C-alpha positions as CSV (number, residue, x, y, z in Angstrom):
1,M,-19.7,12.4,-15.7
2,T,-16.7,12.7,-18.3
3,R,-15.4,14.9,-15.7
4,L,-15.7,12.4,-13.1
5,I,-13.9,9.6,-15.5
6,V,-11.3,12.3,-16.5
7,V,-10.5,12.9,-12.9
8,R,-10.5,8.9,-12.5
9,L,-8.4,8.5,-15.5
10,F,-5.8,10.9,-14.0
11,F,-5.2,9.7,-10.7
12,G,-5.6,6.0,-12.0
13,A,-2.4,6.6,-14.2
14,L,-0.7,8.4,-11.4
15,T,-1.8,5.1,-9.2
16,L,-0.2,3.3,-11.8
17,W,3.1,5.3,-12.0
18,A,3.4,4.4,-8.1
19,V,3.1,1.3,-8.6
20,S,5.6,1.4,-11.4
21,L,8.0,2.8,-9.0
22,V,7.4,0.1,-6.0
23,V,7.4,-3.0,-8.4
24,F,10.8,-1.7,-10.0
25,A,12.4,-0.8,-6.6
26,A,11.1,-4.4,-5.2
27,T,12.8,-6.3,-8.7
28,Q,15.7,-4.1,-8.2
29,A,16.3,-5.9,-4.4
30,L,15.8,-9.3,-5.5
31,P,18.6,-11.2,-4.5
32,G,21.2,-13.0,-7.3
33,D,22.7,-11.6,-10.4
34,A,20.0,-12.0,-13.6
35,A,23.4,-12.2,-15.7
36,Q,24.6,-15.0,-13.7
37,L,20.8,-16.5,-13.5
38,I,20.7,-16.5,-17.5
39,L,24.4,-17.9,-18.6
40,G,24.3,-20.2,-15.2
41,R,27.4,-20.4,-12.9
42,D,30.2,-21.9,-15.8
43,A,29.9,-18.4,-17.5
44,T,33.1,-16.5,-18.0
45,P,33.5,-12.7,-16.7
46,E,33.9,-11.7,-19.7
47,R,30.3,-13.2,-20.9
48,L,28.9,-11.8,-17.9
49,E,30.2,-8.2,-18.4
50,A,28.7,-8.8,-21.7
51,L,25.1,-9.8,-20.7
52,R,24.9,-6.9,-18.2
53,D,25.9,-4.4,-21.3
54,Q,22.9,-5.8,-23.1
55,L,20.6,-6.1,-20.6
56,N,21.4,-2.6,-19.1
57,L,22.2,-3.9,-15.9
58,D,25.4,-2.2,-15.5
59,Q,23.7,1.5,-15.7
60,P,22.5,3.8,-12.5
61,V,19.5,2.3,-10.9
62,A,17.4,5.9,-12.1
63,V,18.7,5.4,-16.0
64,Q,17.4,1.9,-16.0
65,Y,14.1,3.1,-14.6
66,L,13.8,5.7,-17.2
67,Q,14.7,3.4,-20.1
68,W,12.0,1.3,-18.9
69,L,9.1,3.4,-18.2
70,Q,10.2,5.1,-21.5
71,G,9.8,1.6,-23.4
72,I,6.7,1.0,-21.4
73,L,5.1,4.0,-22.6
74,Q,5.8,3.1,-25.5
75,G,4.2,-0.4,-25.8
76,D,7.7,-1.9,-25.3
77,L,7.5,-4.3,-22.6
78,G,11.3,-5.5,-22.8
79,T,12.9,-9.2,-23.6
80,S,12.1,-11.8,-20.9
81,F,15.9,-12.5,-19.5
82,S,14.8,-16.5,-19.5
83,N,13.4,-16.9,-22.7
84,R,14.8,-14.1,-24.3
85,L,11.5,-13.5,-26.1
86,P,9.2,-10.0,-25.7
87,V,7.6,-9.8,-22.8
88,A,4.5,-8.8,-24.8
89,E,4.9,-11.6,-27.5
90,Y,5.6,-14.4,-24.3
91,L,2.2,-13.2,-22.1
92,A,-0.2,-12.9,-24.9
93,D,-1.5,-16.7,-24.5
94,P,-1.2,-16.7,-20.6
95,I,-3.0,-13.7,-20.6
96,R,-6.2,-14.9,-22.4
97,S,-5.9,-17.8,-20.7
98,S,-6.0,-15.7,-17.2
99,M,-8.8,-13.5,-18.7
100,T,-11.0,-16.7,-19.6
101,L,-10.4,-17.7,-16.3
102,M,-11.3,-14.6,-14.7
103,G,-14.2,-13.6,-17.2
104,L,-16.1,-16.9,-16.3
105,S,-15.6,-16.8,-12.7
106,A,-17.3,-13.6,-13.0
107,L,-20.1,-14.6,-15.2
108,V,-21.0,-17.6,-12.8
109,A,-20.5,-15.6,-9.4
110,T,-22.0,-12.6,-10.0
111,P,-25.2,-13.3,-10.9
112,I,-26.0,-16.0,-8.7
113,A,-24.9,-13.8,-5.8
114,L,-26.8,-10.7,-6.7
115,F,-30.0,-13.4,-7.3
116,V,-29.0,-14.7,-3.3
117,G,-28.5,-11.4,-1.5
118,A,-31.8,-10.1,-3.2
119,F,-33.7,-13.0,-2.4
120,S,-32.5,-13.5,1.0
121,A,-33.6,-9.5,1.2
122,L,-37.1,-11.0,0.2
123,R,-37.0,-13.6,2.7
124,R,-35.6,-11.2,5.3
125,D,-35.1,-13.4,9.1
126,R,-36.5,-16.3,7.5
127,G,-35.0,-19.9,6.8
128,F,-33.3,-19.4,3.2
129,D,-31.9,-15.7,4.8
130,H,-30.5,-17.3,7.5
131,A,-29.1,-20.0,5.5
132,S,-27.5,-18.0,3.4
133,S,-25.9,-15.5,5.5
134,M,-23.8,-18.2,7.8
135,G,-23.1,-19.9,4.8
136,T,-21.3,-17.0,2.6
137,L,-19.7,-15.8,6.4
138,V,-17.9,-19.2,6.4
139,V,-17.0,-19.0,2.8
140,A,-15.9,-15.8,3.3
141,S,-13.8,-16.6,5.9
142,I,-12.1,-19.5,4.0
143,P,-9.0,-18.6,2.0
144,E,-9.4,-18.9,-1.8
145,F,-6.0,-21.8,-1.6
146,V,-7.8,-23.3,1.1
147,I,-11.2,-23.6,-0.8
148,G,-9.5,-24.7,-4.2
149,I,-7.7,-27.7,-1.7
150,L,-11.6,-28.5,-0.5
151,A,-12.7,-28.4,-4.2
152,I,-10.1,-31.0,-5.3
153,L,-10.2,-33.1,-1.9
154,L,-14.3,-33.4,-2.7
155,L,-15.1,-33.3,-6.5
156,G,-11.2,-34.4,-7.6
157,P,-10.1,-37.4,-8.1
158,G,-9.5,-38.2,-4.7
159,G,-13.4,-37.6,-3.8
160,L,-16.1,-37.9,-6.0
161,G,-14.0,-38.0,-9.4
162,L,-15.9,-35.3,-11.0
163,F,-13.2,-33.4,-12.1
164,P,-9.5,-33.0,-13.3
165,S,-7.4,-31.6,-10.4
166,V,-4.7,-30.5,-12.5
167,Y,-4.8,-28.4,-15.5
168,A,-3.5,-30.2,-18.7
169,R,-2.8,-28.9,-22.3
170,D,-4.8,-31.4,-23.8
171,G,-7.7,-32.0,-22.0
172,G,-11.2,-30.8,-22.0
173,P,-13.4,-28.1,-20.7
174,E,-14.0,-29.9,-17.6
175,Q,-10.6,-29.2,-15.9
176,W,-11.7,-25.5,-15.7
177,V,-14.8,-26.3,-13.6
178,L,-12.7,-26.6,-10.5
179,P,-10.7,-23.1,-10.5
180,V,-13.8,-21.1,-11.7
181,L,-15.8,-22.8,-8.9
182,T,-12.9,-21.7,-6.5
183,L,-12.5,-18.2,-7.4
184,A,-16.3,-17.7,-7.8
185,L,-16.7,-19.0,-4.5
186,A,-14.1,-16.7,-3.0
187,V,-15.5,-13.7,-4.7
188,A,-19.3,-14.2,-3.9
189,P,-19.7,-13.7,-0.4
190,P,-19.3,-10.3,0.1
191,I,-21.5,-9.4,-3.1
192,V,-24.2,-11.6,-1.8
193,R,-24.2,-9.6,1.7
194,M,-23.9,-6.3,0.1
195,M,-26.6,-7.2,-2.4
196,R,-29.1,-8.4,0.7
197,A,-28.2,-4.8,3.3
198,T,-28.7,-2.9,-0.1
199,M,-32.1,-4.2,-0.8
200,I,-33.7,-4.4,1.9
201,E,-32.6,-0.6,2.7
202,V,-33.9,0.2,-0.7
203,L,-37.4,-2.3,0.2
204,E,-38.0,0.1,3.2
205,S,-37.7,3.3,1.3
206,E,-40.3,6.3,0.4
207,Y,-40.6,5.4,-2.8
208,V,-40.8,2.1,-2.8
209,Q,-43.6,2.0,-0.1
210,Q,-45.5,4.6,-2.2
211,A,-44.8,2.3,-5.4
212,R,-46.5,-0.6,-3.4
213,L,-49.5,1.8,-2.2
214,K,-50.4,2.9,-6.3
215,G,-51.0,-0.9,-6.2
216,M,-48.1,-2.1,-8.3
217,S,-47.3,-5.7,-8.3
218,E,-44.5,-6.9,-6.1
219,R,-42.4,-7.9,-9.5
220,T,-42.7,-4.5,-10.9
221,V,-41.7,-2.7,-7.4
222,L,-38.7,-5.0,-7.5
223,W,-37.4,-5.0,-11.0
224,R,-38.2,-1.3,-11.6
225,H,-38.4,0.4,-8.2
226,A,-35.8,-1.5,-5.9
227,A,-33.3,-3.2,-8.1
228,P,-32.0,-0.6,-10.3
229,N,-31.3,1.8,-6.9
230,A,-29.4,-1.1,-5.2
231,I,-27.0,-2.0,-8.4
232,G,-25.1,1.4,-7.6
233,P,-24.1,0.6,-4.0
234,V,-23.3,-3.0,-5.0
235,A,-21.7,-2.2,-8.1
236,Q,-18.6,-0.4,-5.9
237,V,-18.6,-4.5,-4.3
238,V,-18.5,-5.6,-7.3
239,A,-15.5,-4.1,-8.8
240,L,-13.6,-4.8,-6.0
241,Q,-14.3,-8.8,-5.9
242,L,-13.8,-8.4,-9.6
243,A,-10.6,-6.4,-9.4
244,W,-9.3,-8.8,-6.5
245,L,-9.6,-11.6,-8.9
246,A,-6.6,-10.3,-11.0
247,G,-4.7,-11.1,-8.0
248,G,-6.4,-14.2,-6.6
249,V,-6.0,-15.8,-9.6
250,V,-2.2,-15.8,-9.2
251,A,-2.7,-18.3,-6.1
252,I,-5.2,-20.3,-7.7
253,E,-3.0,-20.9,-11.2
254,F,-0.7,-22.1,-8.9
255,L,-2.3,-24.7,-7.2
256,F,-4.2,-26.3,-10.7
257,N,-1.0,-25.8,-12.5
258,F,-2.9,-23.2,-15.1
259,P,-1.4,-21.5,-17.7
260,G,-2.0,-17.9,-17.0
261,I,-0.3,-15.1,-15.4
262,G,0.0,-16.2,-12.1
263,K,1.7,-19.0,-13.2
264,I,4.1,-17.2,-15.1
265,L,4.7,-14.5,-12.3
266,M,5.5,-17.7,-10.2
267,D,8.1,-19.0,-12.3
268,A,9.6,-15.3,-13.3
269,I,9.9,-14.3,-9.7
270,E,12.0,-17.7,-9.1
271,N,14.2,-17.2,-12.3
272,R,14.5,-13.7,-10.9
273,D,13.3,-12.5,-14.6
274,V,12.7,-8.9,-13.8
275,P,10.9,-7.5,-17.2
276,L,8.1,-10.6,-17.1
277,I,7.7,-9.6,-13.2
278,Q,7.3,-6.1,-13.8
279,A,5.0,-6.7,-16.9
280,V,2.8,-8.9,-15.0
281,V,2.5,-6.8,-11.9
282,L,1.6,-4.0,-13.7
283,L,-0.6,-5.6,-15.7
284,I,-2.8,-6.5,-12.3
285,A,-2.5,-3.3,-11.0
286,G,-3.5,-1.9,-14.9
287,I,-7.0,-4.1,-14.5
288,Y,-7.6,-3.5,-11.0
289,I,-7.7,0.3,-11.9
290,L,-9.8,0.2,-15.0
291,V,-12.4,-2.3,-13.3
292,N,-12.9,0.1,-10.2
293,L,-12.8,3.0,-13.0
294,I,-16.0,1.2,-14.3
295,A,-17.6,1.1,-11.0
296,D,-17.2,4.2,-10.1
297,V,-19.3,5.1,-13.9
298,I,-21.8,2.8,-13.2
299,G,-22.4,3.7,-9.6
300,L,-23.1,7.1,-10.8
301,A,-24.8,6.0,-13.7
302,A,-27.3,4.6,-11.4
303,N,-27.6,7.1,-9.2
304,P,-31.0,8.4,-8.9
305,K,-30.7,11.9,-8.7
306,V,-28.0,11.9,-11.7
307,R,-30.5,10.3,-13.5
308,V,-32.9,12.9,-12.9
309,A,-30.2,15.7,-13.2
310,N,-29.9,14.6,-17.1
311,R,-33.4,14.3,-17.6
């Protein structure tokens, strides 16, 4: 397991470095002059030249990348072009908001999806199984942005009026419901379907049949023998869905005007705020890599062969 973690960390760091190259190249290709956007159309050539020198925009692209990468490794994410604040300081509150939103969505979606998938496997080819399979197939085919719009139309002010459709800083906790519900519905279907398929395979395995022949109760068979051996494969899907939250949250935050990294990223792209764009994209990639590493460890720890070998 230690070797696996070290190898995954190495390839994760390599992937993050590759992402940094792509992100830097993409931000360099953005149209417009960052100095002109910051100072406005009325800026004099002298002021523009001074600002380009201050922001190292007059340096060769390779030099700019190395300077930026060196700053990242030292914990310096740079300074925002649009507000002249350190990027790390400016992103502190949006990161907390987005992580809270993603955490709440994961806490809602994961246990419910695992339960529905396991229960569908136990009720295979019955009414609940058919209904859940059809429901997850329909929801999985709808983009998360459309799910959010439907949630607003049904539960927002234009529908039942149960929850606000736009986030406000002075609002109450009810304004979190629609964004959390939207993200939970977006990530749950693949988890449900994978849990159902894995549980069916495990319930039909020889060791589960032997446990039943020994007279163990169905609850003991399910939770002691079936569920632990189903978690490993399902953990990979759960991790992919939770990692998707880091990117999928961008569209949902834009839809609900939620003050997280998604909204910050959209504003940064509009303002050509290169350091902010680079920092947010690297953050999303880092979360994705970290969550997948955790999934690999969980999958290995849940593998019966590994557990037996470690005894």
